[in-house]
C-alpha positions in Angstrom: 37.7 -53.2 8.8 40.3 -55.2 10.6 39.7 -58.9 11.4 37.9 -59.2 14.6 36.9 -55.5 14.8 33.4 -54.1 14.5 31.8 -57.6 14.7 30.2 -57.1 18.1 29.3 -60.3 19.9 30.1 -62.7 17.1 33.8 -61.7 16.9 34.9 -64.2 19.6 34.4 -67.3 17.4 37.7 -67.5 15.5 41.2 -68.9 16.0 43.6 -66.1 17.1 46.6 -68.4 17.6 47.0 -67.2 21.2 46.4 -70.7 22.8 49.2 -72.2 20.8 51.5 -69.4 21.8 50.6 -70.2 25.4 51.4 -73.9 24.9 54.7 -73.0 23.3 55.6 -70.7 26.2 56.2 -67.9 23.7 56.1 -64.8 25.9 57.4 -62.5 23.2 54.7 -63.6 20.8 52.0 -63.0 23.4 53.3 -59.5 24.1 53.3 -58.7 20.4 49.7 -60.0 20.1 48.7 -57.8 23.0 50.2 -54.7 21.3 48.9 -55.6 17.9 46.0 -54.0 16.0 43.5 -57.0 16.3 41.3 -56.4 19.3 40.2 -60.0 19.7 43.8 -61.3 19.5 44.9 -58.7 22.0 42.1 -59.6 24.4 43.0 -63.3 24.2 46.7 -62.5 24.8 45.8 -60.3 27.8 43.7 -63.2 29.3 46.7 -65.6 28.8 49.3 -63.2 30.2 47.3 -63.3 33.5 48.9 -66.7 34.1 51.6 -66.6 36.8 53.8 -68.8 34.6 54.7 -65.8 32.5 56.3 -64.0 35.5 57.0 -60.4 36.0 57.3 -59.7 32.3 53.8 -60.8 31.7 52.5 -58.4 34.4 54.6 -55.5 33.0 53.0 -56.1 29.5 49.5 -55.9 31.0 50.3 -52.7 32.9 51.6 -51.2 29.6 48.3 -52.1 28.0 46.5 -50.1 30.7 48.7 -47.1 30.2 48.2 -47.2 26.4 44.4 -47.2 26.8 44.2 -44.4 29.4 44.1 -41.6 26.7 41.3 -43.4 24.9 38.9 -43.4 27.8 37.4 -40.0 26.8 36.7 -41.2 23.2 32.9 -41.7 23.1 33.3 -44.6 20.6 35.8 -46.4 22.8 34.1 -49.2 24.7 30.7 -48.8 23.0 28.7 -52.0 22.8 29.0 -52.3 19.1 32.8 -51.8 19.1 35.4 -54.1 20.5 38.5 -51.8 21.0 37.9 -52.0 24.8 38.2 -55.8 25.0 42.0 -55.8 25.5 41.7 -53.2 28.3 39.0 -55.1 30.2 40.8 -58.4 29.8 44.1 -56.8 31.0 42.4 -55.5 34.1 40.9 -58.9 34.9 44.2 -60.6 34.3 46.1 -58.3 36.6 43.5 -59.1 39.3 44.0 -62.8 38.8 47.8 -62.3 39.1 47.4 -60.3 42.3 49.7 -57.9 40.6 50.7 -55.2 43.3 52.5 -53.1 40.7 49.2 -52.5 38.9 47.5 -50.6 41.8 48.5 -47.1 40.6 47.5 -47.8 37.0 44.1 -49.2 38.1 43.5 -46.2 40.4 44.2 -43.9 37.5 41.7 -45.7 35.3 39.1 -45.3 38.0 39.9 -41.7 38.5 39.6 -41.0 34.8 36.3 -40.1 33.0 35.3 -43.1 31.0 32.3 -43.0 28.5 29.0 -44.1 29.8 28.9 -47.4 27.8 32.3 -48.4 29.2 32.1 -47.0 32.7 30.1 -49.9 34.3 32.3 -52.7 32.8 35.5 -50.9 33.5 34.6 -49.9 37.0 33.5 -53.4 37.9 36.6 -55.0 36.5 39.0 -52.5 38.0 37.4 -52.7 41.5 37.3 -56.5 41.4 41.0 -56.4 40.4 41.9 -54.1 43.3 40.0 -56.2 45.7 41.7 -59.4 44.5 45.1 -57.7 44.8 44.3 -56.7 48.4 44.2 -52.9 47.8 41.0 -52.6 49.9 41.8 -49.1 51.1 42.2 -47.7 47.5 39.0 -49.6 46.4 36.9 -48.5 49.4 37.9 -44.8 49.0 36.8 -44.7 45.4 33.7 -46.7 45.9 32.5 -44.3 48.6 33.0 -41.4 46.3 30.8 -43.0 43.7 28.3 -44.1 46.4 27.9 -40.5 47.4 26.9 -39.6 43.8 24.4 -42.5 43.5 24.2 -45.7 45.6 23.8 -48.0 42.6 23.4 -51.8 43.3 26.7 -52.8 41.7 28.6 -50.2 43.9 27.0 -51.7 47.0 28.0 -55.2 45.9 31.5 -54.1 45.3 31.7 -52.4 48.7 30.5 -55.7 50.1 33.5 -57.4 48.5 35.9 -54.8 50.0 35.0 -54.5 53.7 38.1 -52.5 54.7 38.0 -51.7 58.5 38.7 -48.0 57.8 35.6 -47.8 55.5 33.2 -49.0 58.2 32.5 -45.6 59.7 31.9 -43.9 56.3 29.6 -46.8 55.3 27.6 -46.5 58.6 27.1 -42.8 57.8 25.9 -43.6 54.3 24.0 -46.9 54.7 20.8 -45.0 55.6 20.6 -43.8 52.0 19.7 -47.4 51.1 16.7 -47.4 53.3 13.9 -48.3 52.9 14.0 -49.4 49.3 17.4 -51.2 49.2 17.2 -53.1 52.5 18.6 -56.3 51.2 21.7 -54.5 49.8 22.1 -52.7 53.1 22.1 -56.0 55.0 24.7 -57.5 52.7 26.9 -54.5 53.0 26.7 -54.4 56.8 27.2 -58.2 57.1 30.4 -58.0 55.1 32.2 -56.1 57.9 31.4 -58.6 60.7 31.8 -55.7 63.2 29.7 -55.2 66.3 29.3 -51.5 65.3 26.9 -52.6 62.6 24.5 -54.2 65.2 22.2 -51.1 65.7 21.6 -50.7 62.0 21.0 -54.5 61.5 18.6 -54.5 64.5 16.8 -51.6 63.0 16.3 -53.4 59.7 15.1 -56.5 61.6 12.4 -54.4 63.2 11.4 -52.2 60.3 8.0 -52.9 58.8 9.3 -52.6 55.2 11.6 -55.5 55.5 10.6 -58.7 53.8 11.1 -62.1 55.5 14.3 -63.0 53.5 15.8 -59.6 54.4 15.0 -60.0 58.1 16.5 -63.5 58.0 19.7 -62.2 56.4 20.0 -59.5 59.0 19.5 -61.9 61.8 22.1 -64.3 60.4 24.5 -61.3 60.2 23.9 -60.5 63.8 24.5 -64.1 64.8 28.0 -63.8 63.2 28.9 -60.8 65.3 31.2 -61.3 68.4 30.4 -60.2 71.9 26.6 -59.9 71.9 26.7 -59.0 75.6 28.2 -55.6 74.6 25.6 -54.6 72.0 22.4 -56.6 72.6 21.1 -54.5 75.5 17.7 -54.7 77.2 16.3 -52.0 75.0 17.1 -54.0 71.9 15.6 -57.3 73.1 11.9 -56.4 72.5 12.2 -56.1 68.7 13.7 -59.6 68.7 10.8 -60.8 70.9 8.4 -59.4 68.3 10.1 -61.3 65.6 10.1 -64.4 67.8 6.3 -64.2 67.9 5.9 -63.4 64.2 4.3 -65.5 61.5 7.6 -66.6 59.8 9.0 -69.6 61.5 12.6 -69.3 60.2 12.8 -65.6 61.2 11.5 -66.6 64.7 14.0 -69.3 65.0 16.9 -67.0 64.2 15.6 -64.4 66.6 15.4 -67.0 69.3 19.0 -68.1 68.6 20.1 -64.5 68.9 18.2 -64.0 72.2 19.8 -67.2 73.6 23.3 -65.6 73.3 22.8 -63.2 76.2 21.6 -63.8 79.8 19.0 -61.0 79.4 17.7 -62.7 76.3 17.5 -66.1 77.9 15.7 -64.6 80.9 13.1 -63.1 78.5 12.6 -66.4 76.8 12.1 -68.2 80.1 9.5 -65.6 81.0 7.7 -66.1 77.8 7.5 -69.9 78.4 5.7 -69.2 81.7 2.9 -67.4 79.7 2.1 -69.7 76.7 -1.4 -68.4 76.3 -0.2 -64.9 75.5 -1.3 -63.0 78.6 1.0 -60.0 79.1 2.3 -59.3 82.5 0.9 -56.1 84.0 4.3 -54.3 83.8 4.5 -54.9 80.0 0.9 -54.3 79.1 1.5 -50.7 78.0 4.2 -51.8 75.6 1.8 -54.1 73.6 1.6 -52.7 70.0 -1.9 -52.1 68.7 -1.2 -54.3 65.7 -0.3 -57.3 67.8 -1.8 -60.3 65.8 -3.3 -62.1 68.8 -6.1 -63.7 66.8 -4.3 -64.0 63.5 -1.3 -65.9 64.9 -1.4 -67.9 68.1 1.2 -66.8 70.8 2.0 -70.5 71.4 4.1 -70.5 68.2 6.7 -68.3 69.9 7.0 -70.8 72.7 7.4 -73.6 70.2 10.4 -71.7 68.7 11.9 -71.1 72.2 11.7 -74.9 72.9 13.4 -75.6 69.5 16.2 -73.2 70.4 16.6 -74.9 73.8 16.7 -78.2 72.0 19.5 -77.1 69.7 21.6 -75.3 72.4 20.7 -76.5 75.9 24.2 -75.6 77.1 23.5 -71.9 76.5 20.8 -72.1 79.2 22.9 -74.1 81.7 25.6 -72.4 83.7 28.9 -74.4 83.6 29.4 -73.8 87.4 26.1 -75.5 88.3 25.3 -77.6 85.3 23.4 -80.4 87.0 21.3 -78.2 89.2 20.6 -75.6 86.4 19.8 -78.3 83.9 17.2 -79.8 86.3 15.7 -76.3 86.9 15.4 -75.6 83.2 13.7 -78.9 82.6 11.3 -78.3 85.6 10.3 -74.9 84.2 9.3 -76.6 80.9 7.1 -79.3 82.6 4.0 -77.0 82.6 4.1 -77.0 78.8 3.0 -80.7 78.9 -0.5 -79.5 79.9 -3.0 -81.4 77.8 -4.9 -78.1 77.2 -2.0 -76.7 75.2 -1.6 -77.3 71.4 0.0 -80.6 70.4 2.8 -78.9 68.5 3.8 -76.9 71.6 3.7 -80.1 73.8 5.9 -82.0 71.3 8.4 -79.1 71.2 8.5 -79.1 75.0 9.2 -82.9 75.0 12.2 -82.4 72.7 13.5 -79.5 74.9 13.1 -81.7 78.0 15.1 -84.4 76.3 17.9 -81.9 75.5 18.2 -80.8 79.1 17.9 -84.4 80.3 20.9 -85.3 78.1 23.1 -82.8 79.9 23.4 -84.8 83.2 22.0 -87.9 84.8 20.0 -86.1 87.5 18.0 -84.1 85.0 17.7 -87.2 82.8 16.0 -89.2 85.5 13.6 -86.3 86.2 12.8 -86.0 82.5 12.3 -89.7 82.1 9.8 -89.9 84.9 7.9 -86.9 83.6 7.7 -88.2 80.0 6.7 -91.7 81.1 3.8 -90.3 83.2 2.6 -87.3 81.1 3.8 -87.5 77.5 4.0 -91.2 76.6 0.3 -92.0 77.4 -0.9 -89.2 75.1 -1.5 -90.2 71.5 -0.5 -86.7 70.3 3.0 -86.8 71.9 3.7 -90.5 72.2 6.0 -90.7 69.2 8.0 -87.7 70.2 8.2 -88.8 73.8 9.3 -92.3 72.7 12.1 -91.0 70.5 13.2 -88.6 73.3 13.4 -91.4 75.9 15.5 -93.5 73.6 18.0 -90.6 73.3 18.5 -90.1 77.0 21.9 -91.1 78.4 20.2 -93.5 80.9 16.9 -94.5 79.2 14.3 -96.1 81.5 14.6 -99.5 79.9 13.0 -101.4 82.9 10.0 -99.1 82.9 9.6 -99.4 79.1 9.7 -103.2 79.3 7.1 -103.1 82.0 4.8 -100.9 79.9 5.2 -103.1 76.9 3.5 -106.0 78.6 -0.3 -106.4 78.2 -0.9 -105.4 81.8 2.1 -103.1 82.3 0.2 -99.9 81.7 -2.4 -100.2 84.4 -2.8 -97.1 86.4 -2.4 -94.9 83.3 -5.1 -93.7 81.0 -4.6 -94.8 77.4 -2.7 -98.0 78.2 -2.4 -99.0 74.5 -0.8 -95.7 73.7 1.8 -96.2 76.4 2.5 -99.7 75.1 2.9 -98.3 71.6 5.4 -95.7 72.9 7.3 -98.3 74.8 7.6 -100.4 71.6 8.9 -97.4 69.7 11.5 -96.6 72.3 12.7 -100.1 72.7 13.1 -100.5 69.0 15.1 -97.3 68.7 17.3 -98.6 71.6 17.8 -101.9 69.7 17.1 -103.7 73.1 17.1 -107.4 72.3 15.3 -108.3 75.6 12.2 -106.6 74.2 11.8 -109.0 71.3 9.4 -111.5 73.0 7.1 -108.7 74.1 7.2 -107.2 70.6 6.4 -110.5 69.0 3.4 -110.8 71.4 2.3 -107.3 70.4 1.9 -108.5 66.8 -1.1 -110.6 67.8 -4.4 -110.0 65.9 -6.2 -108.9 69.1 -3.8 -106.1 69.8 -4.6 -102.5 68.8 -3.5 -101.7 65.2 -1.2 -98.8 66.2 0.6 -101.1 68.7 1.0 -103.8 66.0 2.5 -101.3 63.6 4.9 -100.0 66.2 5.9 -103.6 67.1 6.6 -104.4 63.5 8.8 -101.4 63.2 10.7 -102.2 66.4 11.4 -105.8 65.3 12.8 -104.5 62.1 15.1 -102.2 63.9 16.2 -105.0 66.2 17.0 -107.2 63.1 15.3 -110.0 65.0 15.4 -113.0 62.7 13.0 -115.2 64.7 10.3 -112.6 63.9 10.5 -113.3 60.1 7.8 -116.0 59.9 5.3 -113.8 61.7 6.2 -110.8 59.6 5.9 -112.8 56.4 2.4 -113.9 57.4 1.5 -110.3 58.1 2.9 -109.0 54.8 1.0 -111.6 52.7 -2.3 -111.5 54.5 -4.7 -109.5 52.4 -7.2 -109.4 55.2 -4.9 -107.2 57.3 -4.8 -103.4 57.0 -2.5 -102.1 54.3 -0.6 -99.9 56.7 0.3 -102.9 58.9 1.4 -105.0 55.9 3.6 -102.1 54.7 5.3 -101.9 58.1 5.9 -105.6 57.9 7.5 -105.3 54.5 9.8 -102.6 55.7 10.8 -104.7 58.8 11.6 -107.7 56.6 13.9 -105.5 54.5 15.7 -104.3 57.6 16.2 -107.8 58.9 17.4 -109.0 55.5 16.8 -112.7 56.0 16.6 -114.7 52.7 13.4 -116.4 53.8 11.7 -113.0 53.5 12.4 -112.5 49.8 9.3 -114.3 48.4 7.1 -112.1 50.6 8.8 -108.9 49.4 8.6 -110.1 45.7 4.9 -110.5 46.3 4.5 -107.0 47.7 6.4 -105.6 44.7 3.6 -107.1 42.5 0.8 -105.8 44.7 -1.9 -103.4 43.5 -1.3 -101.3 46.6 1.0 -98.3 46.0 2.0 -98.3 49.6 3.2 -101.9 49.5 5.1 -101.4 46.2 6.8 -98.4 47.7 7.9 -100.3 50.8 9.0 -103.3 48.7 11.1 -101.0 46.5 12.9 -99.7 49.6 13.3 -103.2 51.1 14.5 -105.2 48.2 17.8 -103.3 48.2 18.9 -105.6 51.1 18.8 -108.6 48.7 21.6 -108.7 46.1 19.9 -111.5 44.1 18.8 -111.7 40.5 15.1 -112.0 41.6 15.3 -108.8 43.6 17.1 -106.9 40.8 14.4 -108.0 38.3 11.6 -106.9 40.6 13.4 -103.5 41.2 13.8 -103.1 37.4 10.0 -103.5 37.0 9.4 -101.1 39.9 11.6 -98.5 38.2 9.0 -98.1 35.6 6.2 -97.7 38.1 3.7 -94.9 37.7 4.5 -93.4 41.2 7.6 -91.2 41.3 8.4 -92.1 44.9 8.4 -95.8 44.1 10.7 -95.2 41.1 13.1 -93.2 43.3 13.1 -96.0 46.0 13.8 -98.6 43.3 16.7 -96.7 41.9 18.1 -96.1 45.4 17.8 -99.9 46.1 19.5 -100.8 42.9 22.3 -98.4 43.9 22.6 -100.1 47.3 22.9 -103.5 45.6 25.8 -102.1 43.5 27.6 -104.0 40.8 25.2 -107.0 40.7 22.6 -104.5 39.6 24.8 -102.7 37.0 23.0 -104.2 34.0 19.6 -103.1 35.3 20.9 -99.6 36.1 22.3 -99.3 32.6 18.8 -100.0 31.2 17.1 -97.3 33.2 18.1 -94.2 31.2 16.0 -95.5 28.3 13.0 -96.1 30.6 13.5 -92.7 32.2 13.7 -91.0 28.8 10.4 -92.4 27.7 8.6 -91.7 31.0 10.1 -88.3 31.7 11.2 -89.2 35.2 11.6 -86.4 37.8 15.1 -84.8 37.9 15.9 -86.0 41.4 15.4 -89.6 40.4 17.6 -89.3 37.4 20.3 -87.6 39.5 20.1 -90.5 41.9 20.5 -92.8 38.9 23.6 -90.9 37.9 25.1 -91.4 41.4 24.3 -95.1 41.3 25.9 -95.6 37.8 29.0 -93.6 38.9 29.5 -96.1 41.8 29.5 -99.1 39.4 32.6 -100.0 37.4 32.5 -101.1 33.8 32.1 -99.7 30.3 28.4 -100.4 30.2 27.8 -98.0 33.1 30.0 -95.5 31.4 27.9 -95.7 28.2 24.7 -95.2 30.3 26.2 -92.1 31.9 27.0 -90.8 28.4 23.4 -91.2 27.4 22.3 -89.2 30.4 24.8 -86.4 29.5 22.8 -85.6 26.3 19.3 -84.3 25.6 16.4 -84.9 26.2 17.4 -85.0 29.8 17.3 -81.8 31.9 20.4 -79.6 32.2 20.9 -80.5 35.9 20.9 -84.2 35.0 23.2 -83.7 32.0 25.7 -81.7 34.2 25.7 -84.4 36.9 26.2 -87.1 34.3 29.1 -85.2 32.7 30.9 -84.8 36.0 30.5 -88.5 36.6 31.7 -89.3 33.1 34.7 -87.2 33.6 35.7 -89.3 36.6 35.6 -92.6 34.7 38.7 -94.4 33.5 40.1 -92.5 30.4 40.0 -95.6 28.2 36.3 -96.0 28.7 35.3 -92.4 28.8 37.3 -91.0 25.9 34.9 -91.8 23.0 32.0 -90.3 25.0 34.0 -87.2 25.9 34.9 -86.6 22.3 31.3 -86.9 21.3 30.2 -84.6 24.0 32.7 -81.9 23.1 31.9 -82.2 19.4 28.4 -80.9 20.1 28.4 -77.4 18.5 25.2 -76.3 20.4 26.6 -77.1 23.8 30.2 -75.8 23.6 30.5 -73.7 26.8 29.1 -75.9 29.6 31.4 -78.8 29.1 34.2 -77.8 31.5 34.5 -81.2 33.3 34.6 -83.1 30.0 37.3 -80.7 28.7 39.4 -81.1 31.8 39.1 -84.9 31.7 40.2 -84.9 28.0 43.2 -82.7 28.8 44.2 -85.1 31.6 43.7 -88.2 29.4 46.8 -87.5 27.2 44.8 -88.4 24.1 46.2 -87.3 20.7 43.1 -85.3 20.0 43.3 -83.4 23.4 45.4 -80.4 22.3 43.4 -79.6 19.2 40.0 -79.8 21.0 41.1 -77.9 24.1 42.7 -75.1 21.9 39.5 -74.9 19.9 37.3 -74.6 23.0 39.6 -71.9 24.4 39.6 -69.9 21.2 35.9 -70.1 20.7 35.0 -68.7 24.1 33.2 -65.4 23.5 34.1 -62.3 25.5 30.7 -62.2 27.2 30.6 -65.9 28.2 30.3 -66.7 31.9 33.5 -66.5 33.8 33.2 -70.2 34.9 33.4 -71.5 31.4 36.4 -69.3 30.5 38.1 -70.4 33.7 37.5 -74.1 32.8 39.0 -73.6 29.3 42.1 -71.9 30.8 42.5 -74.7 33.3 42.4 -77.3 30.5 45.2 -75.5 28.8 47.2 -75.4 32.1 46.8 -79.2 32.3 48.3 -79.5 28.8 51.1 -77.2 29.7 52.0 -79.2 32.9 51.9 -82.4 30.9 54.6 -81.0 28.6 52.4 -80.9 25.4 54.4 -79.2 22.7 
């Protein structure tokens, strides 16, 4: 048995010498290796000859490899899973695709037209079709894919057709796509979406409305429809009702996509406006005969469809406003939504209506004034909509500041029901507006005889204002154990936003509290204080029992930056013992990457090894690869020396190649040579890129 032959999946782990031929630029040596008897060496040589640096001669050698292998395709042993004689052929096909070698198109077509053995057919077809697609020979690829599709619409053929959406293949695909229904709906959607052609709209709309389609498939079909140009030409009235059914369905994301599609045509927008006039689900007489028997009136409230319509209006108010009469139309659209503020309707629908009103009010000042008046009168006094209304008022181009200041006063809400609720809404709006004139009223609202919800809103607003004179009052609130924990927590957050040094003792006290809520707020607020006391407190909070507090402490240490570097460097050990969640550790990686110094580099290196999760190790390796070479080199060498984790270390390998270290060539060559033939393409690409870096650096 020749070296490298008959060894199956273990034959890839030996040195063939091909990498050093590449570094030496020895084209003749690579061609001889490609034509030699050793299959593994030939496969490595084919992979390397795919580099553009070897010019036309490299492409010609690969084409000759294809021609030599053509007579062997009918051999039943050629390409079997326990035999490696087909490796050079597969690698040569892939290399020609990477080179975009136009001269290879006839040879690739002959390979596809031949009769390969069953064990080789899938691998060869996939590689050859991918090469033709990469070269740009879409017509040749589509023609042969359709022939195979007629025999059996296998999933990999559908995927390959998706990668080769040649315009001339659309009509044949449309004639055949029904063979995928109803059991391969997802594949059919992907295939139709690849063409981005309006002629696919009827088939996609059929899939959207079919009962067999799962929610992810419907979403994919709707996204494909949203990518199609000219909806006025293909989204006719007869095709609107299926979208309306999806708009009223139980899946919110599907409903949102259906609403976005309806909003692209005037007929669809008119249908949506009509639905908003009937939020309780009573069908107009002219449509009653079209109501399906299975309509889930009891199982899913009709108001949900109106919520989605309001969300679509909020995202794209311009679609509902004619450019020729923008101000007038915007006011009309807003006026049509006002009935949805009816207190008898569900709170979710009312909040969605408030957001939609704000979107139309932002289009022009006339509509903005009408919206402001309506929200002040009908939404701000309601505890179920007050927060949404307050935020919406703050986003208007001309917010009603005078009215909000009047409402904030202790007697400003007379004439409205629920005066404390209106005052709370005014406090929220004025805080979001950062309106300094509201500070005295907000301070007065902190008084102990005021409603608790108003006091919490006032504390938040003072924090957003950054009002330093409020610090003494907020410090008293944060430290008063007789006060409600929710109010104390808001005071702690406000002190962190203001950032006054006088507030630090109160925040340190909150960090030591028995209340989880106070510790969490303190962890988020101490990031505004780059002092040793704050860093020490955050280090303690990083070992808290609550994951949210730990994450907030890590984020705050990251905000402090270099002054907290020593504390950040100690966290990997704490996290390793306590098994912190992955998102917290990834945040720690980001924080360490932003801090200079060898200590942070060492901490990143610890995170790049077990027992941390793979996602954390990968993030740490990427960060380690971006550190200065002098600091990172020992850690990179240790990482690359791990025999159990050879393949996933692409970033470290590239960083080593760029470092110019004496050990770089030997390690990069070893990693390239030890890539097995079945390893993921990404790892092989990274190994080749590292060798390219060495070549560009002039390594002998």
